[in-house]
Structures are given as structure tokens and as C-alpha cells.
DOKE-43339 format. One record per residue (C-alpha): residue number from 1; residue in one letter; x, y, z. Coordinates in steps of 0.5 Angstrom, whole numbers, plus 2048, in hexadecimal, padded with zeros to 3 digits. Layout:
<rs>
r pos NUM	code a	u X	v Y	w Z
...
</rs>
This chain:
<rs>
r pos 1	code m	u 8C6	v 8EE	w 8B7
r pos 2	code a	u 8C1	v 8F3	w 8B6
r pos 3	code e	u 8BC	v 8F2	w 8BC
r pos 4	code s	u 8B5	v 8F6	w 8BD
r pos 5	code s	u 8AE	v 8F5	w 8C0
r pos 6	code f	u 8A9	v 8F3	w 8BB
r pos 7	code d	u 8A5	v 8F9	w 8B9
r pos 8	code g	u 8A2	v 8F6	w 8B3
r pos 9	code r	u 89A	v 8F5	w 8B3
r pos 10	code r	u 896	v 8F0	w 8B7
r pos 11	code v	u 890	v 8EC	w 8B7
r pos 12	code s	u 88D	v 8E9	w 8BE
r pos 13	code l	u 88C	v 8E2	w 8BD
r pos 14	code g	u 888	v 8E1	w 8C4
r pos 15	code e	u 889	v 8DC	w 8C9
r pos 16	code i	u 88E	v 8D7	w 8CA
r pos 17	code d	u 891	v 8D3	w 8D0
r pos 18	code s	u 898	v 8D6	w 8D2
r pos 19	code a	u 89E	v 8D2	w 8D0
r pos 20	code r	u 8A3	v 8D1	w 8D6
r pos 21	code s	u 8AA	v 8D0	w 8D7
r pos 22	code r	u 8AB	v 8CA	w 8D2
r pos 23	code h	u 8A9	v 8CB	w 8CB
r pos 24	code m	u 8A2	v 8C9	w 8C9
r pos 25	code w	u 89F	v 8C4	w 8C3
r pos 26	code t	u 89E	v 8C8	w 8BD
r pos 27	code r	u 897	v 8CB	w 8BE
r pos 28	code s	u 897	v 8D1	w 8B8
r pos 29	code s	u 899	v 8D2	w 8B1
r pos 30	code v	u 89A	v 8D8	w 8AC
r pos 31	code h	u 89A	v 8D8	w 8A5
r pos 32	code l	u 89B	v 8DE	w 8A0
r pos 33	code t	u 898	v 8DE	w 899
r pos 34	code d	u 898	v 8E4	w 894
r pos 35	code d	u 893	v 8E8	w 897
r pos 36	code l	u 891	v 8E4	w 89D
r pos 37	code v	u 894	v 8E2	w 8A4
r pos 38	code v	u 891	v 8DC	w 8A7
r pos 39	code v	u 891	v 8DA	w 8AE
r pos 40	code g	u 88F	v 8D3	w 8B1
r pos 41	code r	u 88E	v 8D3	w 8B8
r pos 42	code w	u 88E	v 8CE	w 8BE
r pos 43	code n	u 886	v 8CD	w 8BE
r pos 44	code g	u 885	v 8CC	w 8B6
r pos 45	code t	u 884	v 8D3	w 8B4
r pos 46	code v	u 887	v 8D4	w 8AE
r pos 47	code s	u 887	v 8DC	w 8AC
r pos 48	code a	u 889	v 8DF	w 8A6
r pos 49	code y	u 88B	v 8E7	w 8A6
r pos 50	code d	u 88C	v 8EC	w 8A0
r pos 51	code r	u 893	v 8EC	w 8A0
r pos 52	code d	u 893	v 8F4	w 89F
r pos 53	code s	u 88E	v 8F6	w 8A4
r pos 54	code l	u 88D	v 8F0	w 8A9
r pos 55	code t	u 886	v 8F0	w 8A8
r pos 56	code e	u 883	v 8E9	w 8A9
r pos 57	code r	u 881	v 8E6	w 8A2
r pos 58	code w	u 87E	v 8E0	w 8A5
r pos 59	code a	u 87E	v 8DB	w 8AB
r pos 60	code l	u 87D	v 8D3	w 8AB
r pos 61	code d	u 87D	v 8CD	w 8B0
r pos 62	code h	u 882	v 8C8	w 8AF
r pos 63	code p	u 881	v 8C1	w 8B3
r pos 64	code g	u 886	v 8C1	w 8B8
r pos 65	code s	u 88C	v 8C6	w 8B9
r pos 66	code a	u 88E	v 8CA	w 8B2
r pos 67	code t	u 896	v 8C8	w 8B3
r pos 68	code g	u 898	v 8C8	w 8AC
r pos 69	code l	u 896	v 8CD	w 8A6
r pos 70	code d	u 898	v 8CD	w 89E
r pos 71	code a	u 895	v 8D0	w 898
r pos 72	code v	u 895	v 8CD	w 891
r pos 73	code g	u 892	v 8D0	w 88B
r pos 74	code d	u 88B	v 8D2	w 88E
r pos 75	code l	u 88B	v 8CD	w 894
r pos 76	code l	u 88D	v 8CE	w 89B
r pos 77	code v	u 88F	v 8C8	w 89E
r pos 78	code v	u 88E	v 8C7	w 8A6
r pos 79	code a	u 892	v 8C2	w 8AA
r pos 80	code g	u 88F	v 8C0	w 8B1
r pos 81	code r	u 890	v 8BD	w 8B7
r pos 82	code g	u 889	v 8BA	w 8BA
r pos 83	code e	u 885	v 8B4	w 8BB
r pos 84	code s	u 885	v 8B3	w 8B4
r pos 85	code g	u 88B	v 8B5	w 8B1
r pos 86	code t	u 888	v 8B9	w 8AC
r pos 87	code v	u 88C	v 8BC	w 8A6
r pos 88	code a	u 887	v 8C1	w 8A2
r pos 89	code a	u 887	v 8C5	w 89C
r pos 90	code y	u 883	v 8CC	w 89C
r pos 91	code d	u 882	v 8D1	w 896
r pos 92	code l	u 887	v 8D6	w 897
r pos 93	code e	u 882	v 8DC	w 895
r pos 94	code s	u 87C	v 8DA	w 899
r pos 95	code g	u 87E	v 8D5	w 89E
r pos 96	code e	u 879	v 8D0	w 89C
r pos 97	code r	u 87B	v 8C9	w 89D
r pos 98	code r	u 87D	v 8C5	w 897
r pos 99	code w	u 87F	v 8BE	w 89A
r pos 100	code s	u 881	v 8BB	w 8A0
r pos 101	code y	u 885	v 8B4	w 8A2
r pos 102	code e	u 885	v 8B1	w 8A9
r pos 103	code t	u 88C	v 8AE	w 8AA
r pos 104	code a	u 889	v 8AA	w 8B0
r pos 105	code a	u 886	v 8A5	w 8AB
r pos 106	code d	u 88D	v 8A3	w 8AA
r pos 107	code v	u 891	v 8A5	w 8B0
r pos 108	code g	u 88C	v 8A3	w 8B5
r pos 109	code e	u 887	v 8A7	w 8BA
r pos 110	code p	u 88A	v 8A9	w 8C1
r pos 111	code e	u 88A	v 8A4	w 8C6
r pos 112	code r	u 88A	v 8AA	w 8CC
r pos 113	code d	u 888	v 8B1	w 8CC
r pos 114	code d	u 88F	v 8B4	w 8CC
r pos 115	code r	u 892	v 8B9	w 8C7
r pos 116	code f	u 898	v 8B4	w 8C5
r pos 117	code a	u 893	v 8AE	w 8C4
r pos 118	code r	u 88F	v 8B2	w 8BF
r pos 119	code p	u 891	v 8B1	w 8B7
r pos 120	code y	u 895	v 8B6	w 8B5
r pos 121	code v	u 896	v 8B9	w 8AE
r pos 122	code v	u 89D	v 8BB	w 8AF
r pos 123	code s	u 8A0	v 8BD	w 8A8
r pos 124	code l	u 89D	v 8C0	w 8A1
r pos 125	code a	u 8A1	v 8C0	w 89A
r pos 126	code t	u 89D	v 8C3	w 894
r pos 127	code d	u 89E	v 8C2	w 88C
r pos 128	code a	u 89A	v 8C7	w 888
r pos 129	code d	u 89C	v 8C4	w 882
r pos 130	code r	u 89A	v 8BD	w 883
r pos 131	code e	u 894	v 8C0	w 888
r pos 132	code v	u 896	v 8BB	w 88E
r pos 133	code v	u 896	v 8BD	w 895
r pos 134	code y	u 89B	v 8B8	w 899
r pos 135	code a	u 89A	v 8B7	w 8A1
r pos 136	code a	u 89D	v 8B3	w 8A6
r pos 137	code a	u 898	v 8B1	w 8AC
r pos 138	code r	u 89A	v 8AD	w 8B2
r pos 139	code r	u 897	v 8AB	w 8B9
r pos 140	code y	u 89B	v 8A8	w 8BF
r pos 141	code e	u 898	v 8A3	w 8C4
r pos 142	code r	u 89B	v 8A1	w 8CB
r pos 143	code n	u 899	v 89B	w 8CF
r pos 144	code g	u 89E	v 89B	w 8D5
r pos 145	code q	u 8A5	v 899	w 8D2
r pos 146	code d	u 8A2	v 898	w 8CB
r pos 147	code r	u 8A3	v 89E	w 8C6
r pos 148	code r	u 8A0	v 89E	w 8BF
r pos 149	code w	u 89F	v 8A3	w 8B9
r pos 150	code h	u 89B	v 8A2	w 8B4
r pos 151	code s	u 89C	v 8A7	w 8AE
r pos 152	code t	u 89A	v 8A8	w 8A6
r pos 153	code v	u 89C	v 8AC	w 8A1
r pos 154	code y	u 897	v 8AE	w 89C
r pos 155	code a	u 897	v 8B1	w 895
r pos 156	code l	u 890	v 8B5	w 894
r pos 157	code e	u 88E	v 8B7	w 88E
r pos 158	code f	u 88B	v 8BE	w 88D
r pos 159	code d	u 884	v 8BB	w 88E
r pos 160	code g	u 885	v 8B7	w 894
r pos 161	code r	u 886	v 8B1	w 891
r pos 162	code v	u 88C	v 8AC	w 894
r pos 163	code r	u 891	v 8AB	w 88E
r pos 164	code w	u 896	v 8A6	w 893
r pos 165	code r	u 897	v 8A5	w 89A
r pos 166	code y	u 89E	v 8A3	w 89D
r pos 167	code e	u 89D	v 8A0	w 8A4
r pos 168	code t	u 8A2	v 89E	w 8AA
r pos 169	code d	u 8A2	v 89D	w 8B1
r pos 170	code a	u 8A7	v 8A3	w 8B2
r pos 171	code s	u 8A6	v 8AA	w 8B4
r pos 172	code p	u 8A7	v 8AF	w 8AE
r pos 173	code i	u 8A9	v 8B6	w 8AF
r pos 174	code a	u 8AA	v 8BA	w 8A9
r pos 175	code l	u 8A9	v 8B9	w 8A1
r pos 176	code a	u 8AD	v 8BD	w 89B
r pos 177	code l	u 8AB	v 8BD	w 894
r pos 178	code d	u 8B1	v 8BD	w 88F
r pos 179	code d	u 8B1	v 8C3	w 88A
r pos 180	code a	u 8AF	v 8BF	w 884
r pos 181	code g	u 8A9	v 8BC	w 888
r pos 182	code n	u 8AC	v 8B5	w 887
r pos 183	code r	u 8AE	v 8B3	w 88E
r pos 184	code l	u 8AB	v 8B4	w 895
r pos 185	code a	u 8B0	v 8B3	w 89B
r pos 186	code v	u 8AD	v 8B0	w 8A1
r pos 187	code g	u 8B0	v 8B1	w 8A8
r pos 188	code f	u 8AF	v 8AD	w 8AE
r pos 189	code n	u 8B1	v 8AF	w 8B5
r pos 190	code r	u 8AF	v 8A9	w 8B9
r pos 191	code c	u 8B0	v 8A2	w 8B7
r pos 192	code l	u 8AD	v 89D	w 8BC
r pos 193	code g	u 8AA	v 897	w 8B8
r pos 194	code d	u 8AC	v 894	w 8B1
r pos 195	code h	u 8AD	v 89A	w 8AD
r pos 196	code d	u 8B4	v 89C	w 8B0
r pos 197	code i	u 8B6	v 8A1	w 8AA
r pos 198	code g	u 8B7	v 8A8	w 8AB
r pos 199	code l	u 8B6	v 8AB	w 8A4
r pos 200	code v	u 8B2	v 8A8	w 89E
r pos 201	code v	u 8B2	v 8AB	w 898
r pos 202	code l	u 8AB	v 8A9	w 894
r pos 203	code e	u 8AA	v 8AA	w 88C
r pos 204	code s	u 8A5	v 8B0	w 88D
r pos 205	code e	u 8A0	v 8AD	w 887
r pos 206	code t	u 89F	v 8A6	w 88A
r pos 207	code g	u 8A2	v 8A6	w 892
r pos 208	code e	u 8A7	v 8A1	w 890
r pos 209	code p	u 8AD	v 8A1	w 894
r pos 210	code r	u 8B3	v 8A3	w 890
r pos 211	code w	u 8B9	v 8A3	w 895
r pos 212	code q	u 8BA	v 8A4	w 89D
r pos 213	code w	u 8BF	v 8A6	w 8A2
r pos 214	code d	u 8C0	v 8A6	w 8A9
r pos 215	code p	u 8C5	v 8A9	w 8AE
r pos 216	code g	u 8C7	v 8A2	w 8B0
r pos 217	code t	u 8C6	v 8A3	w 8B8
r pos 218	code d	u 8C4	v 8A0	w 8BE
r pos 219	code g	u 8BD	v 8A1	w 8C1
r pos 220	code d	u 8B6	v 8A3	w 8BD
r pos 221	code r	u 8B8	v 8AB	w 8BC
r pos 222	code r	u 8BA	v 8AC	w 8B4
r pos 223	code v	u 8B8	v 8B2	w 8B0
r pos 224	code g	u 8B6	v 8B9	w 8B2
r pos 225	code d	u 8B5	v 8BC	w 8AB
r pos 226	code v	u 8B6	v 8BC	w 8A4
r pos 227	code a	u 8B7	v 8C1	w 89E
r pos 228	code f	u 8B8	v 8C0	w 897
r pos 229	code d	u 8BD	v 8C5	w 893
r pos 230	code g	u 8BD	v 8C2	w 88C
r pos 231	code d	u 8BE	v 8BB	w 88C
r pos 232	code r	u 8C2	v 8BC	w 893
r pos 233	code l	u 8BF	v 8BB	w 899
r pos 234	code g	u 8C0	v 8BE	w 8A0
r pos 235	code v	u 8BF	v 8BA	w 8A6
r pos 236	code a	u 8BF	v 8BC	w 8AD
r pos 237	code s	u 8C1	v 8B5	w 8B1
r pos 238	code h	u 8BE	v 8B4	w 8B8
r pos 239	code g	u 8C1	v 8AD	w 8B8
r pos 240	code d	u 8C9	v 8B0	w 8B9
r pos 241	code k	u 8C7	v 8B8	w 8B9
r pos 242	code r	u 8CA	v 8B9	w 8B3
r pos 243	code g	u 8C8	v 8BD	w 8AC
r pos 244	code y	u 8C9	v 8B9	w 8A6
r pos 245	code l	u 8C9	v 8BA	w 89E
r pos 246	code l	u 8C7	v 8B5	w 89A
r pos 247	code g	u 8C7	v 8B4	w 892
r pos 248	code p	u 8C2	v 8B1	w 88E
r pos 249	code g	u 8C2	v 8AA	w 890
r pos 250	code g	u 8C4	v 8AB	w 897
r pos 251	code e	u 8CB	v 8AB	w 897
r pos 252	code k	u 8CE	v 8B0	w 89C
r pos 253	code r	u 8D1	v 8B6	w 899
r pos 254	code w	u 8D3	v 8B9	w 8A0
r pos 255	code q	u 8D2	v 8B9	w 8A7
r pos 256	code v	u 8D3	v 8BE	w 8AD
r pos 257	code d	u 8D3	v 8BE	w 8B4
r pos 258	code l	u 8CD	v 8C2	w 8B7
r pos 259	code a	u 8CB	v 8C0	w 8BE
r pos 260	code v	u 8CF	v 8BA	w 8BF
r pos 261	code e	u 8D0	v 8B7	w 8C6
r pos 262	code t	u 8D5	v 8BB	w 8CA
r pos 263	code e	u 8D7	v 8BA	w 8D1
r pos 264	code i	u 8D7	v 8C0	w 8D5
r pos 265	code g	u 8D9	v 8BF	w 8DD
r pos 266	code e	u 8D6	v 8B8	w 8DF
r pos 267	code e	u 8D0	v 8B9	w 8D9
r pos 268	code t	u 8D0	v 8B6	w 8D2
r pos 269	code l	u 8CB	v 8BB	w 8CF
r pos 270	code y	u 8C8	v 8BC	w 8C8
r pos 271	code a	u 8C3	v 8BF	w 8C4
r pos 272	code y	u 8BE	v 8BD	w 8BE
r pos 273	code p	u 8BF	v 8C0	w 8B7
r pos 274	code n	u 8B8	v 8C2	w 8B6
r pos 275	code h	u 8B7	v 8C6	w 8AF
r pos 276	code v	u 8BB	v 8C6	w 8A9
r pos 277	code h	u 8BA	v 8CB	w 8A3
r pos 278	code a	u 8BE	v 8CA	w 89C
r pos 279	code s	u 8BE	v 8CF	w 896
r pos 280	code d	u 8C3	v 8D1	w 891
r pos 281	code g	u 8C9	v 8CC	w 894
r pos 282	code d	u 8C8	v 8CF	w 89B
r pos 283	code v	u 8C5	v 8CA	w 8A1
r pos 284	code a	u 8C3	v 8CD	w 8A7
r pos 285	code f	u 8C2	v 8C9	w 8AE
r pos 286	code v	u 8BF	v 8CB	w 8B4
r pos 287	code t	u 8C0	v 8C8	w 8BB
r pos 288	code g	u 8BB	v 8C7	w 8C1
r pos 289	code n	u 8BB	v 8C6	w 8C8
r pos 290	code t	u 8C1	v 8C3	w 8CC
r pos 291	code y	u 8C0	v 8BC	w 8CF
r pos 292	code a	u 8C5	v 8B8	w 8D3
r pos 293	code l	u 8C6	v 8B0	w 8D2
r pos 294	code e	u 8C5	v 8AE	w 8DA
r pos 295	code s	u 8C0	v 8B3	w 8DC
r pos 296	code r	u 8BA	v 8B8	w 8DB
r pos 297	code e	u 8BD	v 8BE	w 8DE
r pos 298	code t	u 8C3	v 8C1	w 8DC
r pos 299	code g	u 8C8	v 8C5	w 8DF
r pos 300	code s	u 8CB	v 8C8	w 8D9
r pos 301	code r	u 8C9	v 8C9	w 8D2
r pos 302	code h	u 8CC	v 8C6	w 8CB
r pos 303	code p	u 8D0	v 8CC	w 8C8
r pos 304	code n	u 8CC	v 8CB	w 8C1
r pos 305	code e	u 8C5	v 8CB	w 8C4
r pos 306	code h	u 8C0	v 8D0	w 8C1
r pos 307	code r	u 8C5	v 8D1	w 8BB
r pos 308	code i	u 8C4	v 8D2	w 8B4
r pos 309	code a	u 8CA	v 8D0	w 8AF
r pos 310	code c	u 8CB	v 8D1	w 8A8
r pos 311	code f	u 8CF	v 8CC	w 8A3
r pos 312	code d	u 8D1	v 8CD	w 89C
r pos 313	code r	u 8D1	v 8C8	w 897
r pos 314	code g	u 8D7	v 8C5	w 899
r pos 315	code g	u 8D5	v 8C4	w 8A0
r pos 316	code n	u 8DA	v 8CA	w 8A3
r pos 317	code q	u 8D6	v 8CF	w 8A8
r pos 318	code r	u 8D4	v 8D6	w 8A5
r pos 319	code w	u 8D1	v 8D8	w 8AC
r pos 320	code n	u 8CF	v 8D7	w 8B2
r pos 321	code e	u 8CA	v 8DB	w 8B7
r pos 322	code s	u 8C6	v 8DA	w 8BD
r pos 323	code v	u 8BE	v 8D9	w 8BD
r pos 324	code r	u 8BE	v 8D9	w 8C4
r pos 325	code g	u 8B8	v 8D6	w 8C5
r pos 326	code f	u 8B4	v 8D0	w 8C3
r pos 327	code v	u 8B2	v 8D0	w 8BB
r pos 328	code h	u 8AB	v 8CD	w 8B9
r pos 329	code g	u 8AC	v 8CD	w 8B2
r pos 330	code l	u 8B0	v 8D1	w 8AC
r pos 331	code s	u 8AD	v 8D5	w 8A7
r pos 332	code a	u 8B1	v 8D8	w 8A1
r pos 333	code d	u 8B1	v 8DC	w 89A
r pos 334	code e	u 8B6	v 8DF	w 896
r pos 335	code g	u 8BC	v 8DD	w 89A
r pos 336	code t	u 8B8	v 8E0	w 8A0
r pos 337	code i	u 8B7	v 8DB	w 8A6
r pos 338	code v	u 8B2	v 8DD	w 8AC
r pos 339	code a	u 8B2	v 8D9	w 8B2
r pos 340	code p	u 8AD	v 8DA	w 8B8
r pos 341	code c	u 8B0	v 8D9	w 8BE
r pos 342	code a	u 8AD	v 8D7	w 8C5
r pos 343	code q	u 8AF	v 8D6	w 8CC
r pos 344	code n	u 8B6	v 8D3	w 8CE
r pos 345	code f	u 8B4	v 8CF	w 8D4
r pos 346	code r	u 8BB	v 8CE	w 8D7
r pos 347	code v	u 8BC	v 8D6	w 8D7
r pos 348	code r	u 8B5	v 8D9	w 8D8
r pos 349	code d	u 8B7	v 8E0	w 8D5
r pos 350	code p	u 8B1	v 8E4	w 8D1
r pos 351	code a	u 8B6	v 8E6	w 8CC
r pos 352	code t	u 8B6	v 8E0	w 8C9
r pos 353	code h	u 8AF	v 8E1	w 8C6
r pos 354	code a	u 8B0	v 8E4	w 8BF
r pos 355	code v	u 8AF	v 8E3	w 8B8
r pos 356	code r	u 8B6	v 8E2	w 8B5
r pos 357	code q	u 8B8	v 8E3	w 8AE
r pos 358	code f	u 8BE	v 8E1	w 8AA
r pos 359	code d	u 8C1	v 8E2	w 8A4
r pos 360	code l	u 8C3	v 8DB	w 8A1
r pos 361	code e	u 8C9	v 8DD	w 89D
r pos 362	code t	u 8CC	v 8E2	w 8A2
r pos 363	code g	u 8CA	v 8E1	w 8A9
r pos 364	code d	u 8C7	v 8E8	w 8AA
r pos 365	code t	u 8C2	v 8E8	w 8AF
r pos 366	code a	u 8BC	v 8EC	w 8B2
r pos 367	code t	u 8B8	v 8EB	w 8B8
r pos 368	code w	u 8B1	v 8ED	w 8BA
r pos 369	code r	u 8B0	v 8EC	w 8C1
r pos 370	code l	u 8A9	v 8EA	w 8C4
r pos 371	code d	u 8A6	v 8EA	w 8CB
r pos 372	code g	u 8A3	v 8E3	w 8CA
r pos 373	code i	u 8A6	v 8DD	w 8C6
r pos 374	code a	u 8A6	v 8DC	w 8BE
r pos 375	code t	u 8A4	v 8D6	w 8BC
r pos 376	code a	u 8A3	v 8D6	w 8B5
r pos 377	code a	u 8A5	v 8DB	w 8AF
r pos 378	code a	u 8A5	v 8DC	w 8A8
r pos 379	code v	u 8A9	v 8E0	w 8A3
r pos 380	code d	u 8A7	v 8E2	w 89C
r pos 381	code g	u 8AB	v 8E7	w 898
r pos 382	code a	u 8AB	v 8ED	w 89D
r pos 383	code t	u 8A6	v 8EB	w 8A2
r pos 384	code v	u 8A7	v 8E7	w 8A8
r pos 385	code a	u 8A1	v 8E4	w 8AC
r pos 386	code a	u 8A1	v 8E1	w 8B3
r pos 387	code i	u 89D	v 8DE	w 8B8
r pos 388	code e	u 89E	v 8E0	w 8C0
r pos 389	code e	u 89C	v 8DC	w 8C5
r pos 390	code p	u 89C	v 8DE	w 8CD
r pos 391	code v	u 8A0	v 8DB	w 8D2
r pos 392	code a	u 8A1	v 8DA	w 8D9
r pos 393	code y	u 8A7	v 8D7	w 8DC
r pos 394	code h	u 8A6	v 8D2	w 8E2
r pos 395	code d	u 8AA	v 8D6	w 8E6
r pos 396	code d	u 8A7	v 8DD	w 8E4
r pos 397	code e	u 8A0	v 8DD	w 8E4
r pos 398	code c	u 8A0	v 8E4	w 8E0
r pos 399	code v	u 89C	v 8E2	w 8D9
r pos 400	code r	u 8A1	v 8E5	w 8D3
r pos 401	code g	u 89E	v 8E7	w 8CC
r pos 402	code e	u 897	v 8E5	w 8C9
r pos 403	code y	u 894	v 8E1	w 8C4
r pos 404	code a	u 895	v 8E5	w 8BE
r pos 405	code l	u 897	v 8E5	w 8B6
r pos 406	code v	u 89D	v 8EA	w 8B5
r pos 407	code i	u 89F	v 8EC	w 8AE
r pos 408	code g	u 8A4	v 8F1	w 8AC
r pos 409	code s	u 8AA	v 8F2	w 8A7
r pos 410	code v	u 8B1	v 8EE	w 8A5
r pos 411	code t	u 8B6	v 8F2	w 8A8
</rs>
């Protein structure tokens, strides 16, 4: 593994509360276009920088935290978390707002002043040919032991009109559009109510369900992420901590153990598969933190926590590497996967703070070390952009890193 401290270009993003030992919720986002680097910040500021000079082109204020970004045609789509759960489209050249939609009108307004209670547009997918933006929004409420989710998946026209809605009482976590643009996969990570299915594949034109799949496990945990490769669908299962490849109608092609329940000493440990990427017959899965069945703290670590593993179209493992810390999300382009790695709260080692690059075919790796934690990343061609956030471990009050955009080149 090639490893070095990051020596690329850097833009300060101002102030943000330092993260602590445990990983924090998503607060920032970054996206690359042909000539721009776009950054979404915790306070709703969205800034576009010239990709070559890093000169700011424009800036705007989005309602709530700007937690997700996508560009399609001449639009920049911003997903937010806040009082209104706003998804909005802005002119990519000027930053002028074209339209906005408040998902709180469907999922409900927050019942208390708490970040977890606020409506959250958790995932976006776009189709330039059909001129549609797909968005998944959710809201969580809790009253004593009564816990509920309210969620809506949308197809939004390029002018902001709603083409269709798909509503449930489960918690969506990820959207994936197939290569032909005909099917939209919706992964649900928590199912507490009447909707008790982890994966629903919708007809993209109408929003009608075409098929569904579930790991068939006890409890409310279901699916962590979904990714299409042609008509096949990779699924990271939170229910049984396995990875799956499904065929066009949901039939199982193969399954692999990722971080399944494992006995170490007197503990039964597991880790959630949080991300999946599928391309050209290969499927890569990323696992997260160690947890124990019987306690919140653990004396050991699951042997497959914080790892990325790639499998071929037959389900055979091609390679397996460590990511060392919690990964908030993946970005990929032309066979290169980039993972922004944050803190490892069980082993507080600043060496886990990094942006890690993986070759999907060979598993070859490169690492850029950061003082702070990497919480978002984007790759486009030979360019990698990432968001660094400061961190102060609970048993070490030293603040490491800063709130910044960092940009460099693929190794």
C-alpha cells in the first residue's frame, strides 16, 4: 500500500464542531463536475470552486445541512437535513435556485428540536435522459418505547414537479438506478412498522413496485446499501451481515459472509456491511464498526470490521483490504474506488484518518493521510476531492485537523 500525508491543494471551510470518538452523522458533502468542485457544508452553505484554480465561482444558502450533492444536465441537486427536509435544484453555472421541495410536507415536521428528528433527504439518484431526480426522505420519531419512521421516495421532474411518490413507514438508506434507467432500487435499513421488506425495486417511470427482497432475519435491521451492475443488484445486508448479488427479478445469484456473528472469547461480535459498489462484474463491500450482541462495549474487535472486499461475478473473492476506520460513503469512477475514512472509536489511532483509494480489479491501494477525519469524497478521472473535519477524542482533548476541502490526483 502506497501511503503518504496529503500534500494537495486545500481550501478552508470555516468553523465546525469537532467530531468526537464515535463517528458523527453526515454533515458535509462534495461533488466533482467537469469544471467545478462543489462543497456542501453543515450550515447549509453550498460553494462551487473552479476545479483548476479553486477560485470560488458562487455560493448559496440551502435550508438545513447540505448533506448530499448530485449534478445532472445544467442542474445541481442538493439534499438537506433540517426543519423542512428540503431537496432543491440550482443552476450549475450561477447557483440560482430553480426549484425546491420540502419533504416535511409528506414525512411530517420534527416533533422535537433534535437532529435525529429532523426530516432527512438521505439519498439521490438522477437520470439525465428522462430528466428526473429521484430522492428518498425520512423522519424518525420516538415516544418512550414507541418508535416510528415516516418516509417518501420521489421522482421529481427537472422543473420540480412531482411525477410520483412511494410512501412507507420504514427507513430508506440508499437509492440505485439501473443502467437502462428502468428500475429504481430502494434499500431500507430499519423496518419497524407495516413495511417489513428490506429492498423494493420500483418501475422508474411510475413508481410501481416490480419485485422485492429481504434477508429474512429477525429484528428491524434489513439493508445497508444497494448498487446496480447492469440488471444485477449488489446488496449489503444489515440483517445477517452478508453481501448478496441478486438477478433481474430478485433471485439470489450468490451470497458471501462479510462480518457475520463471530464468537471471540465470551463475546459474540458482528459488524454491519454499510456500502456496496458494483461495476463490470465485480462487487465490493465495505464493513463498519464492531458491535456485541450482549453489550454496548466490546473487549475485542470483529476480524472483518473496517474492511473492503471485492468479489467477481461468480462470488469468488478477488481481494480484501483494510480501510482501518469508519467509512461514511464511497465514490467510484472508471474502476477506482475512493473511501473517506474517519475515526476508529474502539482503537483511537489518528493513522486511521485518511482518504483511501482502491483499484476495483486488482485491489492495489494508495492512502493519503489527514490530520482530521475524512467524511466525504468524490473521484472524477484523475481528480480526488475530499472533506476533512476536525476531531477531538474524548480521552485526548487535542483537536486534530480542520474543516477543509482537499483536492489531489489519483495515484
